[in-house]
N, C-alpha and C positions, 0 to 999 in steps of 0.2 A: 273495760278501759277503752277509751277512744284513742285511736292512733292519729297523730297530727305531725306532719312533716315540719318541724320547727325551723330547719335550715331554709326551707322554701318560704316560710312565713317571714322570717327576718330579712331575707333578701328582697322579697316583694314589697315590704314596707319600709325599706331603707333604714333598717335598724343595724347598727354597726356589728353586733355580735350576739351570740345566744345568751350571754350574761345580762346584757341590757334588756333583751327580750324578756328574760325571767323577771327582772325588776319591774318592767312595764306591766306584765300580766299579773304579777302578784299584787302590785299597787291597785290595779283595777278590781281584782277579786276581793281585796280587803274593802274597797269602797262598796262593792255590792253586798258583802256580808254585813257591813255595818248598817245598811238600810234594808235588810232583808224583809222587813214588814211591808215595805213599799212596793216590792216586786211580787206580782201575782201571775199565776199561769205559767210559771217556768219551773220545771222539775229537775233540770240539770244542775250540776255543781257549779259553784261560782267561778272556779278556774276555767272550766269548759266555756262558760258564757264569756269570760274575759278574752279568751283566745278567739272565740268566734267574732266578738266585736272588733278585735284587732285585725282579723282577716278581712272583715268587711270595711275596714278603714274608718271605723267610728271612734277609734282611740288615737289621740295625738300625744306626743311626748316632747319634752324639751329638757335640756340640761340647765341646771341652775348653778350659777357660780356661788361658792360659799366663801366666807371670810375665815375659815378655820386656819388656813395657812398664814394669813395675815395675823390672826390672833396668836398663833403659835410663835411667830417671829417676834411679836410684841412682848409675849411673856418671856421669851428668851432674853430680850434686851433689858427687861426689868430686873432680872436676877443678877 
């Protein structure tokens, strides 16, 4: 197992907390695993590669507003 200081990573990359860090890394690892045939010459696990890319600044993230709250309010009004 490879040790990585997650607190240092999320502070250096301006990620608000370790939970968002987990979401960012897992989303990237999923992307990598879905196109695993396109990746050659890399023997590490996808999680490790995702964390390395994040440490290198190759991954950017943003928050997306959803309309779930609005839809919830609309469904409450209809009833």
